[in-house]
N, C-alpha and C positions, 0 to 999 in steps of 0.2 A: 581476582578472582583467578580460579585456574581455565589452562583450556574446553575442561570437560562442558564449565559453567556455560562459556562462550556460546557451547557447540549446543546446550539445552536451550539456551534463549533463541536460536539464530532458528533452530527446527517449530522453536513454538511460536515461531513470528513469523513462519513460510507458511503453518500449517491455519494461523490466521487470515495470510496471508491469500492464498489459496481459495477460502473459504468464500469472506467478501469478494476477489475477486468475480466469483461465480454471477453474484448479481451484479457489479459490476457491469461485465459482458456482453452479460444480458441485456443490462439496458442501453447498453449499443455507448457506452463511455469508455470502452480502448484508451482513446488517447486521450482524456482526463488526468488515468492514471498517473502519468508522465507530469501531467501538463500543474495537477494540485499538487507534485511534490516544489516547483518552483519560488512560491511561497515561499514557504519556509526559509528559502536561502537571506532575506530579509533580516527575519526574526534571531537567524544564524550571525549572523554583520553586528545587531546590536549588542548581543547576547554576549561576544568575543569582545564589542569594545567596552562595555559595562564589565568585562572580567567574570561570568558566570558560567555557565555547562551550558556550549549549543540546544543541550536538548530541550533547555525550558524556552529557552525564545523561538527556534523551530515549532514547538507542542499551540505555543500564546498564537503566530500567527497561522499555521495550520487550521487552529480549529477557527478562529477571527475571520480566515479566506472563506472556510467552509458556510460561515453564519454570514457574510457577504453574500455568496452567491444563492443559500435559503433569502438570500431578502431579496434580492434581485431578481428572483423566480418569479415569487409574490407580486413582487408590484409589473414585473414587465414581459412580455409573451414573447421574449427571447430563448430559443433554445438553450438546454443546458451547456452542449458541450459549448457552443459560443459565449455564454458565459464566461464559463473557465479560461477559455485559450484568452480573453481581452487581459481578465483580471489574475489570471495566473504569469502572463507573459510579463505583463507591466510591472509585480512583481519578482521578476526576473531580472531586470532592467534596474532595480530600483536599488534591488538584494545587491548586484554586479557591481554599481553605483558604492558601495558602503562597506562593502568586506572586499578581503582580501586572508593571503598570505596560510601556510600548510597547513591551519585549524578548516577553514574553509573547505580545500583540498578534499581533510579526512571528514569534516560531515555532507558534503553532497556522493560521495563516492566511497564512503567506509574507510575505515581505520584499521589498525592492525595492531593498536596497541592493547591492555590488559583490560575489560572491564571491572569496574569499582561493584561494588557490591548494589548501589542505590541505581545503574543500570541494569542490572540484573533483576533487581525486583523490579523496576518498574516494567520491563523487557516483557518478560511470566505474568504480570499481572495486568498491562495493558492486554498481551499477546488471549490472554483467558478471559474479560473481558469481550472479546472485537467475538471468539469463538459464541460464547454465549450468545450475545447478542443476534447473528446469526441462528447458528438452533433455537432462538426463545423465540425471535420474530418470520421464521423464512415461511411460515403458510400468508402473512398479513404480505411478506416481502414481493411472493406472487401471487396475492389477487391485483394488489399493486402494479408490479410489470404487465400484467397483465388489461388491465383494464383501471383506472382510479375510478371510475363513477363505479362502480361494480363494488370496489372498497369501498369506498366512502355507502355505498349499499349496504355490506358486512357491518358497518360497525367501524369500520379504517379508521383514525385520523391519519389521512394522507400526510396534510402539511407539517407534524409530529414527527408524523416516521417517513416521509425526509428531509427533514433537520436534523433529527439523527442518524440514521444512515449517513450524509453526508460529513456529519464529524468523527463518526465509524472510523470514514472512509479516509481521513484525517489522521486518523491515531493510527490506522496498518500504516500509512505512510512514514509516520514520524518512530514506527518500530523499527522501520533500516539503517535510519540515523547513524548508529554507533556502528554497526557490519558493514551493510553495504549501501550505504548511504542514502539520502533522500530520492538523489534519482534514478541508481537504480530500482530502488526498494519498491517505485511504481514499474517497472519491469517485470518484480515477481508476484506482485497483485494480477496483470494480464496473464501473462503467459501460460504459466498452468494452468488456468483459466481455461483461458484460448485453446490449449494441448485437449482440454479433461472435454470440451464442448463439441470435440470428434469423436471423440471412446464415449459419450457416453449416450443411454436413452432415458435416462430418469432423472431428475432431481436430485438425489439421493446421490446416483452413479459419479455425478456431477461433480458434484462436492468429494463425493470419496476418490475422485482420480484428481481433483486438483488439488488437494490437501497431499498426496502421494507424488505428485510430480513433482512440486514446490521441496516436500521434503526430504526427494531423493535429489534433488538439484541442488540443495544445501548444503543436505552430507557429501555430498560426491566429489562438489565444488571444495567444503572446506578442508576436503583431506588432499586433497589436488595442492591446493593452494600450501598447504604447510609441507608439502614435499618440495616444493614447484618455490618455495617464497616467492609466490605473486598475489596479487589483491584477491579475496575471496571472491567477492562484491561481483569480481570482471568473468570470473569463472563460474561462479553461480548460472547467472545470466547464458553464459552461454552452453551450459548443457543444458537452461532449462531453452533452450533457441533449440539446442539440436534433437532434443523429446519431439518439439512441434514438429520441426520437419519432417522427423517419421513417422508421426502419426500421421501427419498429412497426406503422405504418398503411401502412403497403406491403404487413408480413406479412398483414396484414386483407384488405386487396385483393386 
C-alpha cells in the first residue's frame, strides 16, 4: 500500500484513540492504557513462533485479557486498575520469555515497512467500529461513569456495557500494532484525552479536542518522520506530549 494509505489508517486510528481515550481518562484508567498493551506481547510471540502475522496473536490476547479483567471484576471487589496492573504485568513477563527479534520490536514500537492490504482494511474497519461505539453509546457511558446504580435504573446493562467497553479499549490498542506499536498506542489513547480535558467545557468539546490533538500529532509526526528518517511513533507521542504541556501551562496562567 502507498504512504497515503498508511497516513489515512493512522489518522483514523488516532481519531478512534482520542475518542475512546476520553472515557478512559474520565474513568481514571489512564495507566491502564499502557498496561493493557502488555498483554499483546505473549500473543505476538506465539504468532511469530507459528509463522502467522503478529496482529492476529496480539488481537486474540488483547481480547482475552479484556475478558479476563471483566470476569475478575465480577467475582472480586478489587479495583479495575489493580486487576489490570497484575494481569498485564504478568503477561509482559511471560511474553518477554517467549519472544525476541526485530519483528517483536516493530510490533511493540511500530515498524517502518509498507502496510499490506489486510492491515489497511483492518485499521479502517476497526477504527470506524470504535468511533461508532463511542457515538452510539456515549449517553450510556456517561451514566455509567456518573453512577452505575443510576445507569441500572435507566435500563442500562452495566455489566454488558463494561465488557464491551473493555473489548473496544483493547481493540483500540491493537490498532497501533503496525504503525505506532502497541506500547506507544497506549500513550495516544491517553495524552490527547488528557489534553482535551484541560480545554473542554463539555463532553462534546472534549471528544472534538481529543480527536483534533490526536490527528494533528499523528499527521505532524508522520511528516517529520518522513523527512528525518526517524520512527514515526516516537515523534507522534512526543508532539502529543508537548501539546499537553502547552495546554497545561495555558490553564495555569
